[in-house]
C-alpha positions as CSV (number, residue, x, y, z in Angstrom):
1,X,40.3,63.0,-62.4
2,X,41.8,59.5,-61.7
3,X,44.7,59.3,-59.2
4,X,46.7,56.3,-58.2
5,X,46.9,55.3,-54.5
6,X,50.3,57.0,-53.9
7,X,49.1,60.3,-55.5
8,X,45.9,60.2,-53.3
9,X,48.0,59.8,-50.1
10,X,50.5,62.5,-51.1
11,X,48.0,65.1,-52.3
12,X,45.5,64.2,-49.5
13,X,48.2,64.8,-47.0
14,X,49.0,68.2,-48.6
15,X,45.3,69.1,-48.7
16,X,45.0,68.3,-45.0
17,X,48.1,70.4,-44.1
18,X,46.5,73.3,-46.0
19,X,43.2,72.8,-44.2
20,X,43.7,71.8,-40.6
21,X,40.3,73.2,-39.8
22,X,38.9,69.9,-41.0
23,X,39.5,68.7,-37.5
24,X,36.8,71.1,-36.1
25,X,33.8,68.8,-36.8
26,X,35.6,66.0,-34.9
27,X,36.5,68.3,-32.0
28,X,33.0,69.6,-31.7
29,X,31.6,66.0,-32.0
30,X,33.9,64.9,-29.2
31,X,32.8,67.8,-27.0
32,X,29.1,67.1,-27.5
33,X,29.6,63.4,-26.9
34,X,31.3,64.1,-23.6
35,X,28.4,66.3,-22.5
36,X,26.0,63.5,-23.6
37,X,28.0,60.8,-21.7
38,X,27.9,63.0,-18.5
39,X,24.2,63.5,-18.8
40,X,23.6,59.8,-19.5
41,X,25.6,58.5,-16.5
42,X,24.0,61.2,-14.3
43,X,20.5,60.3,-15.3
44,X,21.2,56.5,-15.0
45,X,22.9,57.0,-11.6
46,X,19.8,58.9,-10.3
47,X,17.5,56.2,-11.7
48,X,19.5,53.2,-10.4
49,X,20.5,54.5,-7.0
50,X,17.5,56.6,-6.1
51,X,15.6,53.6,-4.7
52,X,18.5,52.4,-2.5
53,X,19.8,55.8,-1.3
54,X,17.4,55.9,1.6
55,X,18.9,52.7,3.1
56,X,22.5,53.9,3.0
57,X,23.8,55.0,6.4
58,X,27.4,55.7,5.6
59,X,28.2,56.0,1.9
60,X,31.9,55.9,2.5
61,X,31.7,52.5,4.2
62,X,30.1,50.8,1.3
63,X,32.3,48.2,-0.4
64,X,32.7,47.8,-4.1
65,X,30.8,44.6,-4.1
66,X,27.9,46.1,-2.2
67,X,27.9,49.1,-4.6
68,X,27.8,46.8,-7.7
69,X,25.0,44.8,-6.1
70,X,23.0,48.0,-5.5
71,X,23.6,49.1,-9.0
72,X,22.5,45.8,-10.5
73,X,19.4,45.7,-8.3
74,X,18.5,49.3,-9.3
75,X,19.0,48.4,-12.9
76,X,16.9,45.2,-12.8
77,X,14.1,47.0,-10.9
78,X,14.0,49.7,-13.6
79,X,14.9,47.5,-16.6
80,X,12.4,48.9,-19.1
81,X,13.1,52.5,-18.2
82,X,16.8,51.9,-18.2
83,X,16.6,50.3,-21.6
84,X,14.5,53.2,-22.9
85,X,17.1,55.7,-21.6
86,X,19.9,53.7,-23.2
87,X,18.1,53.7,-26.6
88,X,17.2,57.4,-26.4
89,X,20.8,58.5,-25.6
90,X,22.2,56.1,-28.2
91,X,19.9,57.7,-30.9
92,X,20.8,61.2,-29.8
93,X,24.5,60.3,-30.0
94,X,24.2,58.8,-33.5
95,X,22.2,61.9,-34.6
96,X,24.9,64.3,-33.3
97,X,27.7,62.2,-34.9
98,X,25.8,62.1,-38.2
99,X,25.8,65.9,-38.4
100,X,29.5,66.3,-37.7
101,X,30.6,63.4,-39.9
102,X,28.5,64.7,-42.8
103,X,30.0,68.1,-42.1
104,X,33.6,66.8,-42.1
105,X,33.1,65.0,-45.4
106,X,31.6,68.1,-46.9
107,X,34.7,70.1,-45.8
108,X,37.0,67.4,-47.2
109,X,35.1,67.3,-50.5
110,X,35.4,71.1,-50.8
111,X,39.1,71.0,-50.0
112,X,39.7,68.2,-52.5
113,X,37.8,70.1,-55.3
114,X,38.9,73.7,-54.7
115,X,41.9,73.5,-52.4
116,X,40.3,75.3,-49.4
117,X,37.4,74.8,-47.1
118,X,35.7,76.9,-44.4
119,X,33.5,76.1,-41.4
120,X,30.3,77.1,-43.3
121,X,30.9,74.1,-45.5
122,X,30.5,71.9,-42.4
123,X,27.2,73.5,-41.5
124,X,25.9,73.3,-45.0
125,X,26.9,69.7,-45.6
126,X,25.9,68.6,-42.1
127,X,22.4,70.2,-42.3
128,X,21.8,68.7,-45.8
129,X,22.8,65.2,-45.0
130,X,22.2,64.6,-41.3
131,X,18.9,62.8,-41.5
132,X,19.9,60.5,-44.4
133,X,23.2,59.7,-42.8
134,X,21.4,59.0,-39.4
135,X,19.2,56.5,-41.1
136,X,22.2,54.9,-42.9
137,X,24.1,54.5,-39.6
138,X,21.1,52.8,-38.1
139,X,20.8,50.4,-41.1
140,X,24.5,49.5,-40.7
141,X,24.1,48.9,-37.0
142,X,21.2,46.5,-37.8
143,X,23.4,44.7,-40.4
144,X,26.1,44.4,-37.8
145,X,23.7,43.0,-35.2
146,X,22.4,40.5,-37.7
147,X,25.6,38.6,-37.2
148,X,24.3,37.5,-33.8
149,X,22.9,34.6,-35.8
150,X,26.4,33.0,-35.6
151,X,25.9,32.7,-31.9
152,X,22.6,30.8,-32.1
153,X,24.0,27.3,-32.6
154,X,26.3,27.8,-29.5
155,X,23.4,29.0,-27.4
156,X,21.2,26.0,-28.5
157,X,24.1,23.6,-27.7
158,X,24.6,25.1,-24.2
159,X,20.9,25.0,-23.4
160,X,20.0,26.2,-19.9
161,X,22.5,28.9,-18.8
162,X,21.9,27.8,-15.2
163,X,23.3,24.4,-15.9
164,X,26.4,26.0,-17.4
165,X,27.1,27.9,-14.2
166,X,26.6,24.8,-12.1
167,X,28.6,22.4,-14.3
168,X,30.7,24.1,-16.9
169,X,32.4,20.9,-18.0
170,X,29.1,19.4,-19.1
171,X,28.7,22.1,-21.7
172,X,32.3,22.2,-23.1
173,X,31.0,21.4,-26.6
174,X,28.5,24.1,-26.5
175,X,31.1,26.6,-25.2
176,X,33.3,25.6,-28.2
177,X,30.5,26.2,-30.6
178,X,29.7,29.5,-29.0
179,X,33.3,30.6,-29.2
180,X,33.4,29.7,-32.9
181,X,30.3,31.7,-33.4
182,X,31.8,34.7,-31.7
183,X,34.9,34.4,-33.9
184,X,32.6,34.2,-37.1
185,X,30.6,37.2,-35.8
186,X,33.8,39.2,-35.4
187,X,35.0,38.3,-38.9
188,X,31.6,39.3,-40.2
189,X,31.8,42.7,-38.5
190,X,35.3,43.3,-39.9
191,X,34.3,42.3,-43.5
192,X,31.1,44.4,-43.4
193,X,33.1,47.4,-42.1
194,X,35.6,47.1,-45.0
195,X,32.9,46.6,-47.6
196,X,30.8,49.5,-46.4
197,X,33.7,51.9,-45.7
198,X,32.7,54.5,-48.2
199,X,29.0,54.4,-47.5
200,X,28.9,57.8,-45.7
201,X,31.2,59.3,-48.4
202,X,28.9,58.1,-51.2
203,X,25.9,59.5,-49.4
204,X,27.3,62.9,-48.8
205,X,29.3,63.4,-52.0
206,X,26.7,62.0,-54.4
207,X,23.7,63.0,-52.2
208,X,22.4,59.4,-52.3
209,X,19.6,57.8,-50.2
210,X,20.6,55.3,-47.5
211,X,20.0,52.1,-49.5
212,X,21.6,53.7,-52.6
213,X,24.7,54.6,-50.5
214,X,25.0,51.1,-49.1
215,X,24.8,49.6,-52.7
216,X,27.2,52.2,-54.0
217,X,29.7,51.4,-51.3
218,X,29.5,47.7,-52.1
219,X,30.1,48.3,-55.9
220,X,32.9,50.7,-55.1
221,X,34.6,48.2,-52.9
222,X,34.3,45.5,-55.6
223,X,36.1,47.8,-58.1
224,X,38.7,49.2,-55.7
225,X,39.4,46.3,-53.2
226,X,43.1,47.0,-52.7
227,X,42.9,50.7,-52.2
228,X,39.9,50.4,-49.9
229,X,41.7,47.8,-47.8
230,X,44.9,49.8,-47.6
231,X,43.2,52.9,-46.3
232,X,41.1,50.9,-43.9
233,X,44.0,48.9,-42.7
234,X,46.3,51.9,-42.3
235,X,43.7,53.7,-40.1
236,X,43.1,50.6,-38.0
237,X,46.8,50.0,-37.6
238,X,47.6,53.5,-36.6
239,X,44.6,53.5,-34.2
240,X,45.9,50.3,-32.6
241,X,49.4,51.7,-32.3
242,X,48.0,54.8,-30.7
243,X,46.0,52.8,-28.2
244,X,49.0,50.6,-27.5
245,X,51.2,53.6,-26.7
246,X,48.4,55.1,-24.6
247,X,48.0,51.9,-22.6
248,X,51.6,50.9,-21.9
249,X,53.5,54.2,-22.1
250,X,50.7,56.6,-21.2
251,X,50.2,54.8,-17.8
252,X,53.5,56.4,-16.8
253,X,53.0,59.8,-18.3
254,X,50.0,62.0,-18.1
255,X,51.2,64.0,-21.2
256,X,51.5,60.9,-23.3
257,X,48.0,59.8,-22.2
258,X,46.6,63.2,-23.2
259,X,48.3,63.1,-26.6
260,X,47.2,59.6,-27.5
261,X,43.7,60.4,-26.4
262,X,43.4,63.5,-28.6
263,X,45.5,62.3,-31.6
264,X,42.5,60.6,-33.3
265,X,40.4,63.7,-32.8
266,X,42.8,66.2,-34.2
267,X,44.8,64.2,-36.7
268,X,43.9,60.6,-37.5
269,X,40.1,61.0,-38.2
270,X,40.4,64.3,-40.1
271,X,43.3,62.9,-42.2
272,X,41.6,59.6,-43.0
273,X,38.5,61.5,-43.9
274,X,40.5,63.4,-46.5
275,X,42.0,60.2,-47.9
276,X,38.6,58.5,-48.2
277,X,37.1,61.5,-49.8
278,X,39.9,61.9,-52.3
279,X,39.8,58.2,-53.2
280,X,36.1,58.3,-53.8
281,X,36.1,61.5,-55.8
282,X,39.1,60.3,-57.8
283,X,37.6,56.9,-58.7
284,X,34.3,58.5,-59.6
285,X,36.1,60.7,-62.1
286,X,35.1,64.0,-60.5
287,X,37.0,67.3,-60.5
288,X,40.1,67.4,-58.2
289,X,42.6,70.1,-57.4
290,X,46.3,69.3,-57.2
291,X,47.4,70.8,-53.8
292,X,50.9,71.1,-55.1
293,X,49.8,73.8,-57.4
294,X,48.1,75.7,-54.6
295,X,51.1,75.3,-52.2
296,X,53.7,76.3,-54.8
297,X,55.3,79.7,-54.8
298,X,57.2,81.7,-57.5
299,X,60.1,79.3,-57.1
300,X,58.0,76.1,-57.1
301,X,56.8,73.9,-54.2
């Protein structure tokens, strides 16, 4: 069932209001990520500071500079193990996110098709798609990192980093090339994010393999450029506004800080998931429910 952009936003909003439980995957993901962060920093702290702890006489008397120096020395002395821990925790984090993102899309799909969704839809969709989505996210990360090629000309122009530190003016041209490369890399990341916006939705909704999902997302973008950009831009804009409020107003109010911190988890991410899901399902000509029919009573909506 094809729907124009305005109808997708209107009915998607009604569908989200009817199913606020779509926020549950994001809340659970946030909780598990926080636990993972605490474990990561705890393990890294033990690894980095364990070799230096014996030389500390009065921990309270250590300056910030000395603390950073100790942290850097501990990190460099255990560089390979530190890198391994970072990689392991990163992969675990991506795996956890893959389950809950797939679960949220499954719930949004069910809500868009039938009008209602339950927590078991999250478990079913997450379990079915977790590994394929995990591989897809890793492929996207590799594609994003491939943009580092834009930094190569600048690095070659600068040459020896030691000379840059000793005489920055001698490498002004190289710094300019490096800056241009960073800007190009940033543009590459933005464009890739837009083009691949519906990759996870294509994978979960159509049960595609990773490479098929990437290809489908590209073709979907080429056919629906304006709609894809509008949803992507709206989400980025709202996230920026939320971050701005949290930074400048939240600094004077603990309540505002808490609200801006939790708004993406409880509202923005679930809502945009419903929008993306409804857009994809609509443009693929699949079955959709009109939430207005489900919300209407004897006297109409």
